[in-house]
C-alpha positions in Angstrom: -51.6 -40.5 42.2 -47.7 -40.0 42.0 -47.3 -41.8 45.4 -49.3 -44.9 44.2 -47.2 -45.1 41.1 -44.0 -44.9 43.2 -45.3 -47.7 45.5 -46.1 -49.9 42.5 -42.7 -49.4 41.0 -41.0 -50.3 44.3 -43.0 -53.5 44.7 -41.8 -54.8 41.3 -38.0 -55.5 41.1 -38.0 -55.4 37.3 -39.6 -52.0 37.2 -37.3 -50.7 39.9 -34.2 -51.8 38.0 -35.5 -50.2 34.9 -36.2 -47.0 36.8 -32.7 -47.1 38.2 -31.3 -47.6 34.7 -33.3 -44.7 33.4 -32.1 -42.5 36.2 -28.6 -43.5 35.5 -29.1 -42.7 31.8 -30.2 -39.2 32.6 -27.1 -38.3 34.6 -25.5 -35.2 33.2 -22.0 -35.7 31.8 -19.4 -33.1 32.7 -19.0 -30.4 30.0 -16.0 -30.6 27.7 -13.5 -27.8 28.4 -13.8 -24.8 26.1 -10.7 -24.6 23.9 -8.7 -21.5 24.4 -9.1 -18.9 21.7 -5.7 -18.2 20.0 -4.7 -15.7 17.3 -4.5 -18.6 14.8 -8.0 -20.0 15.7 -9.5 -16.5 15.5 -8.0 -15.9 12.1 -8.9 -19.3 10.8 -12.5 -19.0 12.0 -13.4 -17.3 8.7 -12.1 -18.1 5.2 -12.3 -14.4 4.3 -10.5 -13.4 7.5 -7.6 -15.8 6.7 -7.5 -14.5 3.1 -7.3 -10.9 4.3 -4.5 -11.9 6.7 -2.5 -13.6 4.0 -3.0 -10.6 1.7 -1.7 -8.2 4.4 1.3 -10.4 5.0 2.3 -10.5 1.3 1.2 -7.1 -0.1 4.2 -5.1 1.0 6.8 -7.6 -0.4 4.9 -8.6 -3.6 7.2 -6.5 -5.8 9.8 -9.2 -5.5 8.8 -12.8 -6.2 11.1 -14.6 -3.9 10.2 -12.3 -1.0 6.5 -12.8 -1.9 6.9 -16.6 -1.9 8.9 -16.5 1.4 6.2 -14.4 3.0 3.5 -16.9 2.0 5.7 -19.7 3.3 6.3 -17.9 6.6 2.6 -17.3 7.0 1.9 -21.0 6.5 4.6 -22.0 9.0 3.1 -19.6 11.5 -0.1 -21.6 11.4 1.7 -25.0 11.5 0.9 -25.8 7.9 3.2 -27.9 5.8 1.9 -26.7 2.4 1.4 -23.2 1.1 -2.1 -22.7 -0.2 -2.6 -21.0 -3.5 -4.1 -17.5 -3.7 -7.9 -17.2 -4.4 -9.5 -14.5 -6.4 -10.8 -12.8 -3.3 -7.2 -12.8 -1.9 -5.8 -11.4 -5.1 -8.3 -8.5 -4.8 -7.3 -7.9 -1.2 -3.6 -8.1 -2.0 -4.0 -5.5 -4.8 -6.1 -3.1 -2.7 -3.8 -3.3 0.3 -0.7 -2.9 -1.9 -2.2 0.3 -3.4 -3.7 2.1 -0.4 -1.0 3.3 1.9 0.5 6.3 3.6 0.8 8.2 0.4 -3.0 8.8 0.3 -2.5 11.7 2.8 -1.3 14.0 0.0 -4.3 13.5 -2.3 -6.3 16.4 -0.8 -3.5 18.8 -1.5 -3.4 17.6 -5.1 -7.1 18.4 -5.4 -6.4 21.9 -3.9 -3.7 22.6 -6.5 -5.9 21.5 -9.4 -9.4 22.2 -8.3 -11.9 19.5 -7.4 -13.4 19.1 -10.9 -10.0 18.7 -12.7 -8.6 16.5 -9.9 -11.5 14.1 -10.3 -10.9 13.9 -14.0 -7.2 13.3 -13.5 -7.6 10.5 -11.0 -10.1 8.9 -13.3 -7.6 9.2 -16.2 -4.9 7.8 -14.0 -7.1 4.9 -12.9 -7.9 4.1 -16.6 -4.3 4.3 -17.6 -3.0 2.0 -14.8 -5.9 -0.4 -15.3 -5.1 -0.8 -19.0 -1.4 -1.2 -18.3 -2.3 -3.7 -15.6 -4.1 -5.7 -18.2 -1.1 -5.5 -20.5 1.1 -6.9 -17.7 -1.2 -9.9 -17.3 -1.3 -10.4 -21.1 2.5 -10.1 -21.2 2.7 -12.9 -18.7 0.6 -15.1 -21.0 2.6 -14.1 -24.1 5.9 -14.9 -22.3 4.6 -18.3 -21.3 3.4 -18.9 -24.8 6.7 -17.9 -26.4 8.7 -20.2 -24.0 6.2 -23.1 -24.1 5.8 -23.0 -20.3 2.6 -23.9 -18.5 0.2 -21.2 -17.3 1.3 -19.5 -14.1 5.0 -20.1 -14.7 5.9 -16.4 -15.0 6.0 -15.2 -11.4 7.6 -11.8 -11.4 8.0 -8.7 -13.5 11.7 -9.4 -14.3 10.8 -12.7 -16.0 8.6 -10.8 -18.4 11.4 -8.4 -19.2 13.8 -11.3 -19.7 11.4 -13.0 -22.1 11.1 -9.9 -24.1 14.5 -8.2 -24.1 16.8 -10.8 -22.6 19.3 -10.2 -19.7 19.6 -6.5 -20.5 15.9 -6.0 -20.2 15.7 -7.9 -16.9 18.6 -5.9 -15.5 17.1 -2.5 -16.4 13.7 -3.4 -15.0 15.3 -4.7 -11.7 17.3 -1.5 -11.3 14.3 0.7 -12.0 12.0 -1.3 -9.7 14.4 -1.3 -6.8 15.1 2.4 -7.3 11.4 3.0 -7.1 11.3 1.0 -3.8 14.1 3.2 -2.5 12.1 6.2 -3.5 9.2 4.8 -1.5 11.5 4.6 1.5 12.3 8.3 0.9 8.6 9.0 1.1 8.2 7.0 4.3 11.3 8.8 5.9 9.8 12.3 5.2 6.4 11.2 6.5 7.9 9.7 9.7 9.8 12.9 10.4 6.7 15.0 9.8 4.4 12.8 12.0 6.8 12.5 14.9 7.5 16.3 14.8 3.7 17.0 14.8 3.4 14.7 17.9 6.2 16.6 19.8 5.3 20.1 18.7 7.2 23.1 17.4 9.2 23.4 20.6 11.7 20.8 19.3 13.4 21.5 16.0 12.6 19.1 13.2 16.3 18.2 12.6 16.5 17.1 16.2 13.6 14.7 15.5 15.2 13.6 12.3 18.6 12.6 13.7 17.9 11.7 17.4 14.6 9.9 16.9 13.9 8.8 13.3 17.5 7.9 12.4 17.9 5.4 15.3 14.5 3.9 14.4 15.4 3.5 10.7 18.8 2.1 11.6 17.1 -0.6 13.8 14.5 -1.4 11.2 17.2 -1.8 8.5 18.8 -4.7 10.5 15.7 -6.9 10.4 16.3 -10.1 8.4 13.6 -12.4 9.7 10.6 -12.1 7.3 8.6 -14.6 9.5 8.5 -12.1 12.4 7.6 -9.2 10.0 4.8 -11.3 8.6 3.1 -11.5 12.0 2.8 -7.8 12.4 2.0 -6.8 8.7 -1.8 -7.1 9.3 -1.5 -4.5 12.1 -0.1 -2.1 9.5 -3.0 -2.8 7.2 -5.6 -2.1 9.9 -3.7 1.0 10.9 -3.8 2.5 7.4 -7.6 1.9 7.1 -8.1 3.4 10.5 -6.0 6.4 9.4 -8.2 6.9 6.3 -11.4 6.5 8.3 -10.2 9.1 10.8 -9.3 11.6 8.0 -12.8 11.2 6.4 -14.8 11.5 9.6 -12.7 14.3 11.0 -12.8 16.4 7.8 -16.6 15.8 7.4 -17.2 17.0 11.0 -15.3 20.1 10.1 -17.4 20.5 7.0 -20.6 20.1 9.0 -19.4 22.9 11.3 -18.9 25.0 8.2 -15.7 26.6 9.4 -12.0 26.0 9.3 -9.2 27.6 11.2 -6.1 28.7 9.3 -2.9 30.6 9.7 -2.7 34.2 8.7 -1.0 35.1 5.5 2.0 36.6 7.4 3.0 33.1 8.3 3.7 34.1 11.9 3.2 31.9 14.9 -0.3 32.6 16.1 -2.1 31.3 19.2 -5.5 29.7 19.1 -7.5 32.8 20.3 -5.9 34.8 17.4 -6.9 32.3 14.7 -9.6 33.5 12.4 -12.5 31.3 11.3 -13.9 31.3 7.8 -15.3 28.9 5.2 -13.0 26.8 3.2 -12.3 28.1 -0.3 -13.0 25.6 -3.0 -12.0 25.8 -6.6 -13.5 23.8 -9.5 -10.6 24.0 -11.9 -7.0 25.4 -11.8 -5.4 24.7 -15.2 -1.6 24.4 -14.9 0.2 21.9 -17.1 3.0 21.4 -14.6 0.5 20.8 -11.8 -1.4 18.4 -14.0 1.8 16.4 -14.6 2.5 16.4 -10.9 -1.0 15.2 -10.1 -0.8 12.4 -12.7 2.5 11.2 -11.2 1.0 11.3 -7.6 -2.1 9.3 -8.7 0.0 6.8 -10.6 1.9 6.3 -7.3 -1.5 5.5 -5.8 -2.2 2.7 -8.3 1.3 1.2 -8.2 0.0 -2.2 -7.0 -0.1 -3.3 -10.7 3.6 -3.9 -10.4 2.8 -6.8 -8.1 0.4 -8.5 -10.6 3.0 -11.1 -11.9 3.8 -12.2 -8.4 0.1 -12.4 -7.5 -0.7 -14.3 -10.7 2.1 -16.8 -10.1 0.7 -17.8 -6.8 -3.0 -18.0 -7.8 -4.9 -21.3 -8.0 -6.6 -20.0 -11.2 -4.6 -17.3 -13.0 -7.4 -16.8 -15.5 -9.4 -15.1 -12.7 -6.9 -12.3 -12.2 -8.3 -9.8 -14.9 -11.7 -9.9 -13.2 -10.1 -9.5 -9.8 -8.0 -6.6 -11.1 -11.2 -4.8 -12.3 -12.8 -5.2 -8.9 -9.7 -4.1 -7.1 -9.4 -0.9 -9.2 -13.0 0.1 -8.4 -12.3 -0.3 -4.7 -9.0 1.5 -4.8 -10.3 4.4 -6.9 -13.4 4.8 -4.8 -11.4 4.8 -1.6 -8.9 7.4 -2.9 -11.6 9.7 -4.2 -13.5 9.6 -0.9 -10.4 10.4 1.2 -9.4 13.1 -1.3 -12.8 14.7 -1.4 -13.2 14.6 2.4 -9.8 16.1 3.1 -10.3 18.9 0.5 -13.9 19.6 1.5 -12.9 20.0 5.1 -10.0 22.5 4.5 -10.4 23.7 1.0 -7.4 25.5 -0.5 -5.9 25.8 3.0 -5.1 22.1 3.2 -1.5 21.3 3.9 0.6 18.9 1.9 -0.2 16.2 4.5 -3.9 16.4 5.4 -3.2 15.0 8.9 -1.0 18.0 9.6 -4.0 20.2 8.7 -6.1 18.3 11.1 -3.6 18.6 13.9 -2.8 22.2 13.3 -6.2 23.7 12.6 -8.8 21.4 14.3 -10.0 22.2 17.8 -12.1 20.3 20.4 -12.9 16.7 19.9 -11.8 16.9 16.2 -8.3 16.7 17.5 -9.0 13.1 18.5 -9.4 12.2 14.8 -6.1 13.8 14.0 -4.4 11.8 16.7 -6.0 8.5 15.4 -5.0 9.4 11.8 -1.4 10.3 12.9 -1.0 7.2 15.0 -2.4 5.0 12.2 -0.1 6.3 9.5 2.9 6.1 11.9 2.2 2.4 12.7 1.7 1.7 9.0 5.0 3.4 8.2 7.0 1.6 10.9 5.7 -1.8 9.7 5.9 -1.2 6.0 9.4 0.3 6.2 11.3 -2.9 7.0 9.2 -4.9 4.6 10.2 -2.7 1.7 13.7 -2.3 3.0 13.9 -6.1 3.0 13.0 -6.4 -0.7 15.7 -3.8 -1.6 18.4 -5.4 0.5 17.5 -8.9 -0.8 18.1 -7.6 -4.3 21.5 -6.1 -3.4 22.5 -9.3 -1.5 21.5 -11.4 -4.6 24.0 -9.6 -6.8 26.7 -8.9 -4.1 29.7 -11.1 -3.6 31.6 -12.2 -0.5 30.6 -11.1 3.0 28.4 -8.3 1.6 26.0 -11.0 0.5 25.8 -12.6 4.0 23.0 -11.0 6.1 24.3 -9.2 9.2 28.0 -9.8 8.5 30.2 -6.8 9.4 30.3 -5.6 5.8 26.6 -6.3 5.4 25.7 -4.3 8.6 27.9 -1.4 7.4 26.1 -1.4 4.1 22.7 -1.4 5.8 23.7 1.4 8.1 25.1 3.4 5.1 21.7 3.0 3.4 19.9 4.3 6.5 22.1 7.4 6.6 21.5 7.9 2.9 17.8 7.8 3.3 17.9 10.4 6.1 20.3 12.7 4.2 18.3 12.6 1.0 15.2 13.4 3.1 16.7 16.7 3.9 16.2 17.8 0.2 12.4 17.5 0.6 10.1 19.5 2.8 6.9 18.0 1.5 5.9 14.3 1.1 3.9 15.3 -2.0 7.1 16.6 -3.7 9.0 13.4 -3.1 6.1 11.2 -4.1 5.6 13.2 -7.3 9.4 13.2 -8.1 9.9 9.5 -7.5 6.8 8.5 -9.4 7.6 10.8 -12.3 11.0 9.2 -12.8 10.4 5.6 -11.9 6.7 5.1 -11.4 5.8 6.2 -14.9 8.3 3.7 -16.3 7.2 0.7 -14.2 3.4 1.4 -14.5 3.1 2.9 -18.0 6.1 2.7 -20.4 7.4 -0.8 -19.5 4.0 -2.6 -19.8 3.5 -1.0 -23.2 6.9 -1.9 -24.4 6.8 -5.5 -23.1 3.4 -6.2 -24.4 4.1 -5.2 -28.0 7.5 -6.8 -28.0 6.2 -10.1 -26.8 3.2 -9.9 -29.1 5.5 -9.5 -32.1 7.7 -12.3 -30.8 4.8 -14.7 -30.4 3.6 -13.9 -34.0 7.2 -14.5 -35.3 7.2 -18.1 -34.0 3.8 -19.0 -35.5 1.3 -18.3 -32.8 -2.1 -17.0 -34.0 -3.2 -14.0 -32.0 -6.4 -11.9 -32.2 -6.1 -8.7 -34.1 -5.9 -5.6 -31.8 -8.8 -3.2 -32.4 -7.7 0.2 -33.8 -9.4 1.9 -30.9 -7.3 0.0 -28.4 -4.1 0.9 -30.1 -5.2 4.6 -30.1 -6.0 4.2 -26.4 -2.4 2.9 -25.9 -1.1 6.0 -27.6 -3.1 8.1 -25.1 -1.7 6.0 -22.2 1.8 6.8 -23.4 1.0 10.5 -23.7 -0.3 10.5 -20.1 2.9 8.8 -19.0 5.0 11.4 -20.9 3.1 14.3 -19.3 3.5 12.7 -15.8 7.2 12.1 -16.3 8.2 15.4 -18.0 5.9 18.0 -16.4 5.8 16.3 -13.0 9.6 16.1 -12.9 10.0 19.8 -13.9 7.3 20.9 -11.4 9.0 19.2 -8.5 12.4 20.6 -9.4 11.0 24.1 -9.5 9.4 23.5 -6.1 12.7 22.3 -4.6 14.6 25.3 -6.0 11.9 27.7 -4.7 12.1 26.1 -1.2 15.9 26.4 -1.1 16.1 29.9 -2.4 15.2 31.7 0.9 17.9 29.7 2.7 20.6 30.7 0.2 19.7 34.4 0.7 
């Protein structure tokens, strides 16, 4: 029995000591304290999560190599790391996707309404093919430039270096001017969207110009004074999360409207109408509306949506294996094109031809009941993304000007530098007065600068560097005839986007200003 065994154990000192030793060995040690979960430990808990974080930090500044490298360094310092890790293939895909998908996607449903859903799908497919091919040409141009200079693979780290290798200092200067002009154009887009979103929050009781000057201008002025990229890097992932939340809210909200089968719209008299007076009817959908000027405008808007190809040299220069970039680019394009098509289709399907230039405005103006919640989420998401992306892009533009300026202008936050930044903020606000629609400013900026950066420059640089490499004795594969013909088609698409997109937006601007002059 248990009692007999205990007695036997107690009568034997050796067994008793062994029992005591065993009892001691079974004592429970105090549990180690659980380490406190920090932002760094959460992000580092997954390799993919860290890669997405790094991509979010660098995507907005990837247009400029030194800013891109500074962002990577700031991110590493934030995690207490002495060395900056190279970019993986997954991170390159994430960087490209995040760089492409932004606030401009809110105008895509309106583009579909102006061209019809069938033609719009063809146009976005053509734009994706054009930008994918020119993206491949940019990567090939990096390799050709390194081949011509005898540099190792991955030495070319920005777009300007490709232009310099092909056309010397003049080419580098022209490309830098066009690229930074395009970035300023993106700031125009963001300014118009900020004014529109803040005004939709406040409502029609406050005039839009009051919102522009008393709310948006002070915000822009404050954001223009930021010089610490390390602080910006910490909040960049919030902007990335916000834009994806915005897109999800647009899709879900518009699909709910479609399921209900009705959409509320303003009467054709354009008078202010209260909710009980709004009439409900099914959205009107068109398959194809053929207008060459609208086609040019649509192509320019879609090219704006794929402008992440401009960042490819910077991404390639920071990759651990640059040879993986073409595959990463293909995957990235499938993701971006799919994402844009889903958002565009959902927005158009929900509102049809009644959709506003900014689909979020349609959700806020026409939706009722719990659908309004989705419009609020979408509006908050795009506003957060704009407020975070704005200083990042502003930083790249100011960095360029400071690099060529002399004296106190080149010193961040000197009196002359502050005055220059403030003047730029005023300029952005004033130019924003010319545009009543974010779609118009996107189309105009992309028609002038985007078509050059994303279409014409890659073609010109590729063929120039290819001829240069042949002239110094390098053996290159013969280009297939079909590919050269395809490049002719790419150039034609760029010409249509530039010419007809530009003319269409000028006509829209004059039409908008005509009633005011009368």
